[in-house]
C-alpha positions as CSV (number, residue, x, y, z in Angstrom):
1,Q,-4.8,11.1,-14.6
2,L,-5.0,9.2,-11.8
3,Q,-3.1,10.9,-9.0
4,L,-2.5,9.2,-5.6
5,V,-1.6,10.6,-2.4
6,E,-0.4,8.7,0.7
7,S,-0.9,9.6,4.2
8,G,-0.7,8.2,7.7
9,G,2.8,7.6,8.1
10,G,5.1,8.8,10.9
11,L,7.0,7.7,14.0
12,V,5.9,4.9,16.0
13,Q,7.5,2.5,18.6
14,P,8.0,-1.2,18.1
15,G,4.9,-3.1,18.6
16,G,2.9,0.0,17.6
17,S,0.3,0.5,14.7
18,L,-0.2,2.7,11.9
19,R,-3.1,3.1,9.3
20,L,-2.2,4.4,6.1
21,S,-4.4,5.8,3.5
22,C,-3.9,6.4,-0.2
23,A,-6.5,8.7,-1.7
24,A,-7.2,9.2,-5.5
25,A,-7.9,12.3,-7.2
26,G,-8.4,13.0,-11.0
27,G,-10.1,9.5,-11.5
28,T,-11.9,6.8,-9.5
29,L,-10.7,3.7,-7.8
30,E,-12.8,1.8,-10.0
31,S,-11.2,-0.5,-12.7
32,H,-7.7,-0.3,-10.7
33,A,-6.2,-2.9,-8.6
34,F,-4.0,-1.3,-5.9
35,G,-0.7,-2.2,-4.2
36,W,1.4,-1.3,-1.3
37,F,5.0,-1.0,-1.7
38,R,8.0,0.1,0.5
39,Q,11.6,1.1,0.0
40,A,14.3,1.2,2.6
41,P,17.4,3.1,2.2
42,G,19.6,1.2,0.0
43,K,17.4,-1.3,-0.6
44,E,15.0,-2.1,-3.9
45,R,11.1,-1.2,-3.8
46,E,9.3,-4.3,-2.5
47,G,5.7,-5.3,-2.5
48,I,4.0,-5.5,0.8
49,S,0.2,-6.3,-0.3
50,C,-2.3,-6.0,-3.1
51,I,-6.1,-5.9,-3.7
52,S,-8.0,-6.7,-6.9
53,V,-10.3,-4.6,-8.5
54,I,-13.3,-5.9,-6.8
55,G,-11.8,-6.5,-3.6
56,S,-12.0,-10.3,-3.6
57,T,-8.4,-11.3,-3.7
58,T,-5.5,-9.8,-1.5
59,H,-2.0,-10.9,-1.2
60,Y,0.7,-10.2,1.6
61,T,4.2,-10.6,1.8
62,D,5.5,-13.2,3.9
63,S,7.4,-10.6,5.9
64,M,4.4,-9.0,6.9
65,K,1.7,-11.6,6.6
66,G,-0.6,-11.5,9.7
67,R,0.6,-8.0,10.5
68,V,-1.0,-5.9,7.8
69,T,-4.4,-5.7,6.2
70,I,-5.3,-4.0,3.0
71,S,-8.7,-2.7,2.3
72,R,-10.4,-0.2,-0.2
73,D,-13.5,2.0,-0.2
74,D,-14.3,2.9,-3.7
75,A,-17.0,5.2,-2.3
76,K,-14.4,7.3,-0.6
77,N,-11.7,6.8,-3.7
78,T,-9.3,5.7,-0.7
79,V,-7.3,2.4,-0.2
80,Y,-5.8,1.4,3.3
81,L,-3.2,-0.3,4.9
82,E,-3.6,-1.4,8.5
83,M,-0.1,-2.2,10.2
84,N,0.3,-4.0,13.4
85,A,2.9,-5.1,15.5
86,L,5.4,-3.0,13.7
87,K,9.1,-3.7,13.7
88,P,12.4,-1.4,13.3
89,E,13.1,-3.5,10.2
90,D,9.6,-2.0,8.8
91,T,11.0,1.8,8.6
92,A,11.0,2.6,5.0
93,I,8.8,5.1,2.7
94,Y,5.7,3.4,1.8
95,Y,4.1,4.0,-1.7
96,C,0.6,3.1,-2.9
97,A,0.2,2.3,-6.8
98,A,-2.5,1.6,-9.0
99,D,-2.7,-1.1,-11.8
100,Y,-5.2,-0.4,-14.5
101,T,-4.9,-3.5,-16.8
102,A,-5.4,-5.9,-14.0
103,A,-8.1,-8.7,-14.3
104,H,-10.7,-7.7,-11.8
105,T,-10.2,-10.5,-9.5
106,M,-6.3,-10.5,-9.8
107,C,-3.4,-8.5,-8.3
108,L,0.3,-8.6,-8.3
109,M,2.9,-7.4,-6.0
110,S,5.3,-6.7,-8.9
111,V,6.6,-3.1,-9.2
112,Q,6.5,-3.2,-13.1
113,K,2.6,-4.1,-13.3
114,Y,1.7,-0.6,-11.7
115,D,0.9,2.4,-13.9
116,Y,0.3,5.2,-11.3
117,W,2.4,6.0,-8.3
118,G,1.9,8.4,-5.0
119,R,5.2,10.0,-3.7
120,G,5.3,8.1,-0.6
121,T,4.8,8.5,3.3
122,Q,7.7,7.8,5.8
123,V,7.1,5.2,8.5
124,T,10.0,4.9,10.8
125,V,9.7,2.5,13.7
126,S,12.0,3.4,16.6
127,S,12.0,3.5,20.4
């Protein structure tokens, strides 16, 4: 069974950058689409970005478009989320997730679509 472990979170000042990593164990990235999600206290989990199985398609939520980039390195079994120009409202726990049933050129940012989840990494944006 695929296991996902996020890393790279932490405390950053407004305007700062972070790169989150999602390492896969117990399987390979191949045949999975991936998504990044976040959940702030008292709020529902929301999709930030996703990338298709072959990496040809990416989607971003409007609130972070232009500030984040998702990528995957199947050779390293790792998916990344580069985040720039961070704002206090970006403070949340960030999760990566894998979708085993996605078509190779598609991805969705729907929580219900994903089969495997990591435990999350905390991102705090504060001065």
